[in-house]
NUBARO-281330 format. One record per residue: y, x, z of N, C-alpha, C in turn; residue number from 1; residue in three letters. Coordinates in nm, 3 decimals. Atoms other than C-alpha are relative to their C-alpha. Layout:
NUBARO-281330
(rec (Y,X,Z),(Y,X,Z),(Y,X,Z),NUM,"Ala")
...
end
This chain:
NUBARO-281330
(rec (0.074,0.111,-0.059),(10.840,9.393,9.997),(0.078,-0.130,-0.021),1,"Met")
(rec (-0.062,0.129,0.024),(10.909,9.026,9.937),(0.048,-0.061,0.132),2,"Arg")
(rec (-0.050,0.072,-0.118),(11.106,8.803,10.174),(-0.111,-0.084,0.060),3,"Ser")
(rec (0.113,0.063,-0.067),(10.874,8.653,10.436),(0.035,-0.125,0.076),4,"Leu")
(rec (-0.026,0.106,-0.096),(11.055,8.408,10.655),(0.036,-0.128,-0.070),5,"Phe")
(rec (-0.019,0.127,0.066),(11.028,8.049,10.542),(0.033,-0.110,0.097),6,"Gly")
(rec (-0.033,0.115,-0.082),(11.062,7.701,10.682),(-0.079,0.001,0.130),7,"Ala")
(rec (0.064,0.003,-0.131),(10.979,7.644,11.047),(-0.091,-0.121,0.013),8,"Arg")
(rec (0.092,0.110,-0.022),(10.681,7.433,11.141),(0.043,-0.089,0.115),9,"Gly")
(rec (-0.052,0.077,-0.113),(10.850,7.320,11.465),(0.114,0.080,0.060),10,"Ser")
(rec (-0.118,-0.065,-0.054),(11.151,7.409,11.674),(-0.034,0.122,0.085),11,"Arg")
(rec (0.034,-0.113,-0.086),(10.959,7.659,11.886),(-0.101,0.093,-0.064),12,"Asn")
(rec (0.091,-0.089,0.069),(10.750,7.830,11.621),(0.064,0.046,-0.129),13,"Arg")
(rec (-0.051,-0.052,0.126),(10.849,8.055,11.334),(-0.117,0.047,-0.085),14,"Ala")
(rec (0.110,-0.040,0.087),(10.629,8.120,11.032),(0.048,0.104,-0.099),15,"Ser")
(rec (-0.027,-0.097,0.104),(10.616,8.418,10.797),(-0.025,-0.065,-0.135),16,"Phe")
(rec (0.032,0.033,0.137),(10.641,8.348,10.429),(0.083,-0.111,-0.058),17,"Gly")
(rec (-0.074,0.102,0.070),(10.791,8.122,10.169),(-0.071,-0.133,0.013),18,"Arg")
(rec (0.057,0.133,-0.008),(10.736,7.754,10.229),(-0.085,-0.019,0.124),19,"Gly")
(rec (0.082,0.032,-0.117),(10.535,7.580,10.494),(-0.145,0.033,-0.025),20,"Leu")
(rec (0.145,-0.016,0.010),(10.176,7.687,10.557),(-0.068,-0.137,0.004),21,"Pro")
(rec (0.077,0.124,-0.002),(9.900,7.427,10.544),(0.025,-0.075,0.131),22,"Val")
(rec (-0.023,0.081,-0.118),(9.979,7.143,10.782),(0.128,0.033,0.074),23,"Gly")
(rec (-0.123,-0.037,-0.066),(10.320,7.288,10.858),(-0.022,0.097,0.114),24,"Gly")
(rec (0.033,-0.088,-0.110),(10.155,7.545,11.080),(-0.049,0.130,-0.059),25,"Asp")
(rec (0.052,-0.126,0.048),(9.998,7.891,11.055),(-0.093,0.061,0.103),26,"Gly")
(rec (0.090,-0.071,-0.089),(9.779,8.150,11.223),(0.081,0.061,0.114),27,"Val")
(rec (-0.076,-0.057,-0.112),(9.909,8.235,11.574),(-0.027,0.151,0.012),28,"Pro")
(rec (0.013,-0.146,-0.009),(9.974,8.610,11.573),(0.015,0.047,0.144),29,"Val")
(rec (-0.025,-0.041,-0.137),(10.111,8.641,11.925),(0.139,-0.044,0.042),30,"Gly")
(rec (-0.129,0.039,-0.056),(10.427,8.617,12.132),(0.091,0.120,0.013),31,"Ala")
(rec (-0.096,-0.108,-0.018),(10.745,8.819,12.152),(0.032,0.017,0.149),32,"Asp")
(rec (-0.030,-0.031,-0.139),(10.905,8.950,12.470),(0.048,-0.121,0.078),33,"Ala")
(rec (-0.046,0.122,-0.066),(11.049,8.605,12.545),(-0.109,-0.108,0.005),34,"Arg")
(rec (0.108,0.096,0.001),(10.714,8.433,12.500),(0.002,-0.095,-0.117),35,"Gly")
(rec (-0.008,0.087,0.117),(10.807,8.277,12.164),(-0.114,0.034,-0.095),36,"Arg")
(rec (0.120,-0.017,0.082),(10.508,8.226,11.936),(0.037,0.029,-0.144),37,"Leu")
(rec (-0.018,-0.034,0.140),(10.496,8.387,11.592),(-0.123,-0.042,-0.078),38,"Leu")
(rec (0.109,0.047,0.084),(10.285,8.229,11.319),(-0.003,0.077,-0.131),39,"Leu")
(rec (0.022,-0.064,0.129),(10.140,8.402,11.014),(-0.046,-0.108,-0.097),40,"Leu")
(rec (0.035,0.104,0.096),(10.147,8.148,10.731),(-0.075,0.059,-0.118),41,"Gly")
(rec (0.073,-0.077,0.101),(9.878,8.328,10.536),(-0.064,-0.088,-0.107),42,"Ser")
(rec (0.061,0.089,0.099),(9.743,8.022,10.354),(0.110,-0.080,-0.067),43,"His")
(rec (-0.115,0.055,0.068),(9.999,7.925,10.095),(-0.023,-0.001,-0.151),44,"Arg")
(rec (0.019,0.016,0.144),(10.050,7.848,9.728),(0.048,0.119,-0.081),45,"Ser")
(rec (-0.039,-0.122,0.069),(10.179,8.197,9.644),(-0.085,0.115,0.052),46,"Val")
(rec (0.078,-0.114,-0.048),(9.991,8.529,9.662),(0.066,0.064,0.121),47,"Pro")
(rec (-0.051,-0.053,-0.126),(10.026,8.691,10.003),(-0.083,0.121,0.040),48,"Tyr")
(rec (0.068,-0.126,-0.025),(9.941,9.054,10.079),(0.052,0.058,0.131),49,"Asp")
(rec (-0.035,-0.050,-0.133),(9.938,9.186,10.438),(-0.071,0.132,0.023),50,"Val")
(rec (0.060,-0.128,-0.041),(9.877,9.542,10.558),(0.016,0.014,0.151),51,"Val")
(rec (-0.003,-0.025,-0.144),(9.788,9.612,10.922),(-0.046,0.143,0.024),52,"Leu")
(rec (0.034,-0.137,-0.038),(9.798,9.975,11.035),(-0.028,-0.004,0.149),53,"Ile")
(rec (0.035,0.019,-0.140),(9.608,9.940,11.357),(-0.149,-0.012,0.020),54,"Gly")
(rec (0.140,0.010,-0.037),(9.280,9.853,11.522),(-0.067,-0.124,-0.053),55,"Gly")
(rec (0.077,0.112,0.052),(9.003,9.625,11.407),(0.006,-0.120,0.094),56,"Val")
(rec (-0.005,0.111,-0.096),(9.039,9.415,11.725),(0.101,-0.104,-0.044),57,"Trp")
(rec (-0.103,0.094,0.041),(9.363,9.261,11.602),(-0.039,-0.073,-0.127),58,"Thr")
(rec (0.045,0.065,0.123),(9.223,9.195,11.256),(-0.106,-0.105,0.029),59,"Ala")
(rec (0.105,0.097,-0.033),(8.924,9.021,11.413),(0.058,-0.124,0.069),60,"Gln")
(rec (-0.064,0.115,-0.064),(9.144,8.801,11.632),(0.067,-0.087,-0.105),61,"Val")
(rec (-0.066,0.078,0.105),(9.348,8.697,11.327),(-0.102,-0.074,-0.086),62,"Leu")
(rec (0.104,0.066,0.077),(9.027,8.621,11.137),(-0.055,-0.121,0.075),63,"Ala")
(rec (0.050,0.112,-0.080),(8.899,8.403,11.421),(0.100,-0.116,0.001),64,"Leu")
(rec (-0.101,0.105,-0.007),(9.227,8.213,11.446),(0.021,-0.066,-0.136),65,"Arg")
(rec (-0.010,0.060,0.133),(9.249,8.165,11.070),(-0.115,-0.097,-0.024),66,"Ala")
(rec (0.116,0.087,0.019),(8.897,8.021,11.066),(0.014,-0.129,0.080),67,"Ala")
(rec (-0.021,0.119,-0.081),(8.984,7.783,11.349),(0.103,-0.093,-0.064),68,"Arg")
(rec (-0.100,0.080,0.068),(9.276,7.666,11.137),(-0.046,-0.055,-0.133),69,"Gly")
(rec (0.054,0.057,0.124),(9.049,7.569,10.849),(0.001,0.092,-0.120),70,"Gly")
(rec (-0.003,-0.096,0.110),(9.079,7.885,10.642),(-0.139,0.063,-0.016),71,"Val")
(rec (0.124,-0.071,0.026),(8.770,8.031,10.476),(0.028,0.150,0.010),72,"Arg")
(rec (-0.022,-0.143,-0.024),(8.744,8.395,10.593),(-0.113,0.080,-0.064),73,"Val")
(rec (0.094,-0.092,0.064),(8.575,8.664,10.384),(0.037,0.141,0.043),74,"Val")
(rec (-0.026,-0.136,-0.049),(8.542,9.017,10.525),(-0.070,0.099,-0.091),75,"Val")
(rec (0.055,-0.109,0.081),(8.493,9.319,10.300),(-0.002,0.125,0.088),76,"Glu")
(rec (0.009,-0.109,-0.097),(8.364,9.605,10.512),(-0.126,0.082,-0.020),77,"Thr")
(rec (0.118,-0.084,-0.009),(8.127,9.897,10.543),(-0.056,0.003,0.140),78,"Gly")
(rec (0.044,0.006,-0.139),(8.084,9.809,10.912),(-0.044,-0.143,0.032),79,"Arg")
(rec (0.043,0.139,-0.015),(7.897,9.481,10.889),(-0.039,-0.032,0.144),80,"Ala")
(rec (0.041,0.026,-0.138),(7.755,9.518,11.240),(0.117,-0.027,0.092),81,"Gly")
(rec (-0.118,0.018,-0.083),(8.103,9.538,11.387),(0.057,-0.140,-0.016),82,"Leu")
(rec (-0.054,0.134,0.030),(8.190,9.201,11.227),(-0.103,-0.110,0.021),83,"Trp")
(rec (0.106,0.101,-0.012),(7.862,9.024,11.307),(0.039,-0.112,0.095),84,"Ala")
(rec (-0.039,0.103,-0.097),(8.002,8.844,11.612),(0.104,-0.095,-0.056),85,"Gly")
(rec (-0.103,0.084,0.062),(8.305,8.720,11.420),(-0.063,-0.090,-0.106),86,"Val")
(rec (0.066,0.080,0.104),(8.084,8.606,11.135),(-0.074,-0.118,0.061),87,"Ala")
(rec (0.076,0.107,-0.064),(7.866,8.405,11.370),(0.093,-0.103,0.066),88,"Glu")
(rec (-0.089,0.090,-0.074),(8.152,8.260,11.575),(0.090,-0.082,-0.092),89,"Ala")
(rec (-0.099,0.064,0.086),(8.384,8.175,11.285),(-0.056,-0.046,-0.133),90,"Ala")
(rec (0.056,0.035,0.130),(8.144,8.125,10.996),(0.056,0.087,-0.111),91,"Gly")
(rec (-0.056,-0.089,0.101),(8.306,8.420,10.819),(-0.111,0.061,-0.084),92,"Ala")
(rec (0.094,-0.066,0.091),(8.132,8.575,10.519),(0.028,0.150,0.003),93,"Glu")
(rec (-0.015,-0.145,-0.004),(8.074,8.950,10.548),(-0.065,0.060,-0.124),94,"Val")
(rec (0.048,-0.059,0.124),(8.039,9.145,10.222),(0.017,0.151,0.005),95,"Cys")
(rec (-0.015,-0.143,0.011),(7.990,9.510,10.140),(0.125,0.036,-0.078),96,"Gly")
(rec (-0.120,-0.046,0.070),(8.275,9.718,10.002),(-0.022,-0.013,-0.151),97,"Val")
(rec (0.009,0.020,0.143),(8.338,9.619,9.642),(-0.090,-0.114,-0.042),98,"Gly")
(rec (0.097,0.107,0.033),(8.105,9.319,9.664),(0.051,-0.140,0.036),99,"Arg")
(rec (-0.056,0.131,-0.032),(8.342,9.034,9.743),(-0.003,-0.087,-0.125),100,"Val")
(rec (0.005,0.087,0.118),(8.270,8.745,9.505),(0.131,-0.076,-0.016),101,"Pro")
(rec (-0.115,0.087,0.021),(8.536,8.523,9.352),(-0.006,-0.114,0.100),102,"Ala")
(rec (0.002,0.094,-0.112),(8.639,8.292,9.633),(0.029,-0.143,-0.041),103,"Ala")
(rec (-0.030,0.136,0.043),(8.762,7.993,9.435),(0.096,-0.072,0.093),104,"Gly")
(rec (-0.095,0.059,-0.094),(9.057,7.932,9.667),(0.085,-0.106,-0.067),105,"Ala")
(rec (-0.094,0.102,0.045),(9.268,7.621,9.630),(0.065,-0.063,0.123),106,"Asp")
(rec (-0.074,0.060,-0.110),(9.492,7.400,9.841),(-0.092,-0.060,0.105),107,"Glu")
(rec (0.094,0.061,-0.093),(9.194,7.225,9.995),(-0.091,0.100,0.068),108,"Gly")
(rec (0.087,-0.103,-0.057),(9.014,7.552,10.068),(0.071,0.135,-0.008),109,"Cys")
(rec (-0.067,-0.130,0.001),(9.255,7.839,10.144),(-0.094,0.110,0.050),110,"Pro")
(rec (0.089,-0.112,-0.029),(9.096,8.182,10.177),(0.082,0.117,0.054),111,"Val")
(rec (-0.053,-0.127,-0.048),(9.176,8.493,10.381),(-0.108,0.106,-0.019),112,"Leu")
(rec (0.091,-0.113,0.020),(9.009,8.815,10.263),(0.049,0.114,0.089),113,"Val")
(rec (-0.032,-0.113,-0.087),(9.006,9.086,10.530),(-0.072,0.123,-0.055),114,"Val")
(rec (0.058,-0.124,0.056),(8.954,9.434,10.384),(-0.001,0.108,0.108),115,"Arg")
(rec (0.020,-0.106,-0.099),(8.816,9.673,10.647),(-0.081,0.108,-0.068),116,"Asp")
(rec (0.068,-0.095,0.089),(8.737,9.957,10.409),(0.039,0.144,0.027),117,"Cys")
(rec (-0.028,-0.138,-0.037),(8.852,10.267,10.594),(0.137,0.049,-0.042),118,"Gly")
(rec (-0.129,-0.062,0.026),(9.136,10.511,10.531),(0.043,-0.009,-0.145),119,"Met")
(rec (-0.031,0.004,0.143),(9.114,10.495,10.150),(-0.073,-0.118,-0.064),120,"Arg")
(rec (0.069,0.115,0.058),(9.018,10.141,10.054),(0.007,0.003,-0.153),121,"Pro")
(rec (-0.003,0.003,0.146),(8.916,10.119,9.689),(0.076,-0.123,-0.049),122,"Pro")
(rec (-0.066,0.116,0.057),(9.090,9.880,9.454),(-0.090,-0.122,0.018),123,"Arg")
(rec (0.081,0.117,-0.032),(8.974,9.535,9.560),(-0.033,-0.083,-0.123),124,"Gly")
(rec (0.038,0.091,0.107),(8.784,9.305,9.329),(0.073,-0.132,0.012),125,"Arg")
(rec (-0.069,0.126,-0.026),(8.966,9.012,9.488),(0.144,0.032,0.041),126,"Val")
(rec (-0.141,-0.027,-0.026),(9.346,9.025,9.477),(0.067,-0.124,0.059),127,"Ala")
(rec (-0.074,0.117,-0.046),(9.604,8.802,9.644),(0.027,-0.096,-0.115),128,"Pro")
(rec (-0.016,0.103,0.101),(9.637,8.475,9.458),(0.049,-0.126,0.070),129,"Ala")
(rec (-0.037,0.125,-0.066),(9.765,8.122,9.519),(-0.111,-0.049,0.093),130,"Pro")
(rec (0.092,0.048,-0.104),(9.596,7.995,9.840),(-0.101,0.106,0.042),131,"Trp")
(rec (0.091,-0.109,-0.039),(9.425,8.333,9.879),(0.082,0.121,0.045),132,"Gln")
(rec (-0.072,-0.113,-0.057),(9.571,8.597,10.111),(-0.097,0.116,0.024),133,"Ser")
(rec (0.080,-0.120,-0.025),(9.448,8.954,10.156),(0.065,0.080,0.112),134,"Val")
(rec (-0.045,-0.085,-0.109),(9.481,9.148,10.481),(-0.079,0.131,-0.007),135,"Leu")
(rec (0.064,-0.131,0.008),(9.408,9.520,10.441),(0.023,0.074,0.131),136,"Thr")
(rec (-0.006,-0.073,-0.126),(9.328,9.707,10.762),(-0.009,0.149,-0.027),137,"Leu")
(rec (0.003,-0.145,0.006),(9.416,10.076,10.775),(0.000,0.054,0.143),138,"Leu")
(rec (0.000,-0.052,-0.138),(9.317,10.261,11.095),(0.117,0.093,0.027),139,"Pro")
(rec (-0.112,-0.092,-0.010),(9.587,10.523,11.031),(0.057,0.020,-0.139),140,"Tyr")
(rec (-0.057,-0.031,0.130),(9.807,10.653,10.753),(-0.094,0.088,-0.080),141,"Leu")
(rec (0.079,-0.082,0.091),(9.639,10.806,10.451),(0.081,0.012,-0.128),142,"Ser")
(rec (-0.077,-0.012,0.125),(9.751,10.910,10.102),(0.020,-0.131,-0.075),143,"Pro")
(rec (-0.016,0.127,0.072),(9.701,10.554,9.978),(0.092,-0.098,0.075),144,"Val")
(rec (-0.077,0.094,-0.081),(9.903,10.394,10.259),(0.139,-0.031,-0.056),145,"Ala")
(rec (-0.134,0.033,0.049),(10.253,10.429,10.107),(0.000,-0.105,-0.111),146,"Pro")
(rec (0.006,0.098,0.107),(10.156,10.238,9.794),(-0.035,-0.139,0.051),147,"Gly")
(rec (0.037,0.129,-0.057),(9.989,9.962,9.995),(0.115,-0.061,0.078),148,"Leu")
(rec (-0.111,0.049,-0.079),(10.286,9.934,10.229),(0.112,-0.052,-0.090),149,"Val")
(rec (-0.110,0.041,0.088),(10.539,9.915,9.947),(-0.030,-0.132,-0.071),150,"Arg")
(rec (0.036,0.122,0.074),(10.347,9.636,9.773),(-0.030,-0.119,0.089),151,"Asn")
(rec (0.038,0.107,-0.092),(10.280,9.429,10.085),(0.117,-0.093,0.028),152,"Ala")
(rec (-0.100,0.096,-0.043),(10.465,9.114,10.179),(0.031,0.014,0.148),153,"Ala")
(rec (-0.014,-0.014,-0.144),(10.413,9.189,10.547),(-0.079,0.122,0.046),154,"Leu")
(rec (0.067,-0.120,-0.051),(10.326,9.510,10.733),(0.003,-0.004,0.152),155,"Val")
(rec (0.010,-0.011,-0.145),(10.202,9.534,11.091),(-0.035,0.143,0.038),156,"Gly")
(rec (0.025,-0.138,-0.044),(10.210,9.868,11.274),(-0.026,-0.001,0.149),157,"Val")
(rec (0.032,-0.018,-0.140),(10.039,9.943,11.603),(0.025,0.145,0.040),158,"Gln")
(rec (-0.028,-0.134,-0.049),(10.037,10.266,11.805),(-0.045,0.106,-0.101),159,"Arg")
(rec (0.028,-0.110,0.092),(10.055,10.572,11.579),(0.056,0.128,0.059),160,"Val")
(rec (-0.052,-0.128,-0.047),(10.129,10.940,11.624),(0.148,0.013,-0.031),161,"Ser")
(rec (-0.142,-0.019,0.032),(10.490,11.061,11.627),(0.024,0.035,-0.146),162,"Pro")
(rec (-0.015,-0.036,0.140),(10.440,11.214,11.282),(-0.017,-0.122,-0.091),163,"Gln")
(rec (0.020,0.122,0.079),(10.303,10.887,11.145),(0.117,-0.096,0.018),164,"Glu")
(rec (-0.115,0.087,-0.025),(10.590,10.699,11.309),(0.120,0.041,-0.084),165,"Ala")
(rec (-0.111,-0.046,0.081),(10.843,10.915,11.130),(-0.020,-0.035,-0.147),166,"Glu")
(rec (0.029,0.032,0.140),(10.671,10.865,10.796),(0.015,-0.150,-0.025),167,"His")
(rec (-0.015,0.145,0.013),(10.648,10.489,10.849),(0.146,-0.042,0.012),168,"Leu")
(rec (-0.142,0.031,-0.013),(11.010,10.488,10.957),(0.073,0.012,-0.131),169,"Gly")
(rec (-0.062,-0.015,0.131),(11.109,10.615,10.616),(-0.046,-0.108,-0.096),170,"Arg")
(rec (0.055,0.102,0.089),(10.879,10.373,10.433),(0.057,-0.139,0.028),171,"Leu")
(rec (-0.038,0.134,-0.041),(10.992,10.069,10.630),(0.146,-0.010,0.044),172,"Leu")
(rec (-0.140,-0.003,-0.040),(11.352,10.172,10.701),(0.018,-0.041,0.146),173,"Ala")
(rec (-0.007,0.031,-0.141),(11.293,10.158,11.076),(0.115,0.074,0.066),174,"Leu")
(rec (-0.107,-0.064,-0.077),(11.565,10.239,11.325),(-0.059,0.115,0.082),175,"Ser")
(rec (0.050,-0.107,-0.087),(11.540,10.554,11.540),(-0.071,-0.055,0.124),176,"Pro")
(rec (0.065,0.059,-0.117),(11.456,10.331,11.838),(-0.138,-0.051,-0.035),177,"Thr")
(rec (0.130,0.052,0.042),(11.175,10.161,11.649),(-0.098,0.112,-0.026),178,"Glu")
(rec (0.088,-0.115,0.026),(11.034,10.494,11.531),(-0.047,0.063,0.132),179,"Arg")
(rec (0.035,-0.062,-0.126),(11.044,10.633,11.882),(-0.090,-0.086,0.086),180,"Gly")
(rec (0.081,0.092,-0.080),(10.873,10.325,12.026),(-0.145,0.000,-0.044),181,"Thr")
(rec (0.136,0.017,0.054),(10.565,10.323,11.799),(-0.106,0.089,0.067),182,"Leu")
(rec (0.107,-0.083,-0.058),(10.378,10.623,11.952),(-0.045,-0.042,0.139),183,"Pro")
(rec (0.037,0.039,-0.136),(10.375,10.461,12.297),(-0.036,-0.145,0.016),184,"Gly")
(rec (0.028,0.142,-0.010),(10.289,10.101,12.213),(-0.129,-0.026,0.078),185,"Leu")
(rec (0.119,0.042,-0.074),(10.043,9.931,12.446),(-0.101,-0.063,-0.095),186,"Ala")
(rec (0.102,0.070,0.077),(9.713,9.795,12.315),(0.040,-0.146,-0.016),187,"Asp")
(rec (-0.031,0.140,0.026),(9.765,9.457,12.152),(0.141,-0.026,-0.046),188,"Gly")
(rec (-0.138,0.017,0.045),(10.130,9.516,12.057),(0.013,0.051,-0.143),189,"Val")
(rec (-0.018,-0.032,0.141),(10.229,9.521,11.690),(0.146,-0.020,-0.040),190,"Thr")
(rec (-0.129,0.020,0.063),(10.557,9.572,11.508),(-0.026,-0.058,-0.139),191,"Leu")
(rec (0.018,0.066,0.130),(10.553,9.321,11.220),(0.131,0.011,-0.077),192,"Trp")
(rec (-0.118,-0.029,0.081),(10.794,9.413,10.939),(-0.003,-0.083,-0.127),193,"Cys")
(rec (-0.018,0.076,0.123),(10.916,9.179,10.670),(0.105,0.072,-0.084),194,"Ala")
(rec (-0.099,-0.059,0.088),(11.172,9.238,10.397),(0.133,0.012,0.075),195,"Asp")
(rec (-0.131,-0.016,-0.060),(11.513,9.368,10.496),(-0.008,0.036,0.146),196,"Gly")
(rec (-0.007,-0.040,-0.141),(11.602,9.387,10.866),(-0.095,-0.076,0.091),197,"Pro")
(rec (0.084,0.084,-0.085),(11.342,9.137,10.988),(-0.110,0.082,0.066),198,"Glu")
(rec (0.098,-0.075,-0.078),(11.133,9.295,11.264),(-0.040,-0.086,0.119),199,"Arg")
(rec (0.048,0.075,-0.116),(10.916,9.135,11.533),(-0.099,0.085,0.078),200,"His")
(rec (0.094,-0.064,-0.091),(10.755,9.311,11.828),(-0.083,-0.111,0.063),201,"Trp")
(rec (0.085,0.113,-0.038),(10.457,9.089,11.905),(-0.120,0.050,0.081),202,"Val")
(rec (0.121,-0.026,-0.078),(10.187,9.097,12.173),(-0.105,-0.106,-0.034),203,"Thr")
(rec (0.113,0.089,0.027),(9.852,8.947,12.073),(-0.091,0.000,0.121),204,"Thr")
(rec (0.084,0.013,-0.119),(9.672,8.822,12.384),(-0.117,-0.092,-0.032),205,"Ala")
(rec (0.115,0.084,0.034),(9.317,8.684,12.352),(-0.009,-0.122,0.088),206,"Pro")
(rec (0.035,0.115,-0.083),(9.224,8.337,12.466),(-0.139,0.026,0.059),207,"Asp")
(rec (0.128,-0.030,-0.065),(8.906,8.308,12.679),(-0.116,0.021,-0.097),208,"Pro")
(rec (0.111,-0.015,0.094),(8.672,8.265,12.381),(0.011,0.132,-0.076),209,"Ser")
(rec (-0.019,-0.127,0.070),(8.825,8.563,12.198),(-0.031,0.118,0.091),210,"Glu")
(rec (0.027,-0.106,-0.095),(8.808,8.776,12.510),(-0.150,0.017,0.024),211,"Ser")
(rec (0.145,-0.008,-0.022),(8.442,8.689,12.564),(-0.071,0.066,-0.118),212,"Ala")
(rec (0.064,-0.054,0.120),(8.358,8.785,12.205),(0.042,0.143,-0.029),213,"Leu")
(rec (-0.055,-0.127,0.046),(8.584,9.085,12.146),(0.043,0.094,0.112),214,"Leu")
(rec (-0.050,-0.081,-0.109),(8.686,9.208,12.489),(0.152,0.005,0.000),215,"Gly")
(rec (-0.146,-0.008,-0.010),(9.042,9.306,12.582),(0.060,0.067,-0.123),216,"Pro")
(rec (-0.065,-0.066,0.114),(9.297,9.426,12.326),(-0.024,0.150,0.002),217,"Pro")
(rec (0.018,-0.145,0.009),(9.240,9.779,12.202),(0.052,0.049,-0.135),218,"Arg")
(rec (-0.046,-0.066,0.123),(9.392,10.011,11.947),(-0.111,0.082,-0.062),219,"Arg")
(rec (0.107,-0.085,0.052),(9.092,10.243,11.917),(-0.119,-0.085,-0.041),220,"Met")
(rec (0.116,0.073,0.048),(8.804,10.109,11.710),(-0.128,0.052,0.065),221,"Asp")
(rec (0.124,-0.043,-0.066),(8.456,10.117,11.867),(-0.086,0.090,-0.088),222,"Pro")
(rec (0.081,-0.082,0.089),(8.316,10.293,11.559),(0.034,0.148,0.011),223,"Ala")
(rec (-0.030,-0.141,-0.022),(8.479,10.618,11.674),(0.104,0.057,-0.094),224,"Gly")
(rec (-0.108,-0.051,0.084),(8.769,10.639,11.428),(0.102,0.073,0.086),225,"Asp")
(rec (-0.103,-0.074,-0.071),(9.044,10.881,11.523),(0.109,-0.095,0.048),226,"Arg")
(rec (-0.108,0.081,-0.055),(9.306,10.723,11.747),(0.106,0.092,0.058),227,"Ala")
(rec (-0.105,-0.083,-0.060),(9.644,10.858,11.860),(-0.016,0.007,0.150),228,"Pro")
(rec (0.007,-0.014,-0.146),(9.663,10.990,12.213),(0.088,-0.104,0.066),229,"Ala")
(rec (-0.078,0.096,-0.077),(9.782,10.738,12.468),(0.090,0.078,0.095),230,"Asp")
(rec (-0.094,-0.079,-0.079),(10.092,10.912,12.599),(0.079,-0.086,0.096),231,"Asn")
(rec (-0.068,0.088,-0.092),(10.169,10.642,12.849),(0.053,-0.122,-0.072),232,"Gly")
(rec (-0.041,0.118,0.077),(10.179,10.302,12.680),(0.119,-0.067,0.066),233,"Ala")
(rec (-0.123,0.061,-0.050),(10.515,10.133,12.712),(-0.005,-0.149,-0.024),234,"Ile")
(rec (0.004,0.145,0.015),(10.583,9.761,12.750),(0.064,-0.045,-0.130),235,"Pro")
(rec (-0.055,0.059,0.121),(10.687,9.529,12.468),(0.151,0.013,-0.002),236,"Leu")
(rec (-0.145,-0.016,0.004),(11.040,9.620,12.358),(0.069,-0.133,-0.022),237,"Pro")
(rec (-0.080,0.121,0.019),(11.309,9.353,12.369),(0.108,0.028,-0.104),238,"Ser")
(rec (-0.095,-0.033,0.106),(11.469,9.460,12.041),(-0.048,-0.058,-0.130),239,"Ile")
(rec (0.034,0.034,0.137),(11.481,9.346,11.683),(-0.060,-0.136,-0.021),240,"Gly")
(rec (0.057,0.132,0.019),(11.393,8.977,11.725),(0.093,-0.084,-0.085),241,"His")
(rec (-0.081,0.080,0.090),(11.515,8.750,11.446),(-0.076,-0.125,-0.038),242,"His")
(rec (0.052,0.120,0.065),(11.456,8.394,11.339),(-0.105,-0.076,0.076),243,"Gly")
(rec (0.099,0.073,-0.077),(11.230,8.271,11.620),(0.065,-0.116,0.073),244,"Leu")
(rec (-0.052,0.118,-0.069),(11.265,7.938,11.793),(-0.004,0.016,0.150),245,"Gly")
(rec (0.002,-0.003,-0.145),(11.256,7.847,12.161),(-0.141,0.028,0.051),246,"Asn")
(rec (0.123,-0.050,-0.061),(10.977,7.936,12.403),(-0.123,-0.077,-0.039),247,"Gly")
(rec (0.127,0.062,0.033),(10.613,7.870,12.313),(-0.109,0.082,0.064),248,"Ala")
(rec (0.113,-0.070,-0.063),(10.282,7.960,12.469),(-0.086,0.064,-0.107),249,"Arg")
(rec (0.081,-0.072,0.095),(10.077,8.223,12.287),(-0.147,-0.027,0.026),250,"Glu")
(rec (0.145,0.015,-0.014),(9.707,8.188,12.217),(-0.050,-0.136,-0.039),251,"Gly")
(rec (0.048,0.129,0.048),(9.698,7.832,12.083),(-0.088,0.024,-0.120),252,"Asp")
(rec (0.088,-0.020,0.112),(9.406,7.812,11.848),(0.045,-0.075,-0.119),253,"Gly")
end
């Protein structure tokens, strides 16, 4: 995976990726255990590939926040009905699997393509490119996951089974503590992994408009996909924080 942490947009916000995102800012992902805000600088002049192993709720929140930041959002999915509210609220384009048109991204019109294509997403017609980022959502690990994880610039992991946690631990070089934490993560908590030792435990909390549209954070998708058993969700760990600034409020649009 490529190095992710670039220049800071302000003293209390840290952004993923090389260089400043548009406007010196990024997409608010959430806050760490100290309340410091983490930004995903997904709209940039270099290709940017993100994998999220988790629930569709988090992907939808990121899509809404990206759209509010002026990013054109395109969703590739076989669950168009599940994305209808996001499409209406954010002006996102929803396309069938394998039917995403060329987006024509540039500095004045950055694009985020969200691929919600199930456990084995086919090769996408639209790849990461300058000013065009791709976020691939995987509900759980599958045979294609290792290749996607290895090629991603950023990987987010939500609650998974102990077996999946061990496999991801090997793929991402996680510590024993990090591996042991993943099976008990609360809804809305994600371990974001960059290159090398950079790790961020982040809670994504909805603002009132997101809560009204999507409901509270959840790991299990409403479409009935398999979800790991909730063996007593544990709070956000206070470990592995690197490169963040001073306190910031989460949920800024």
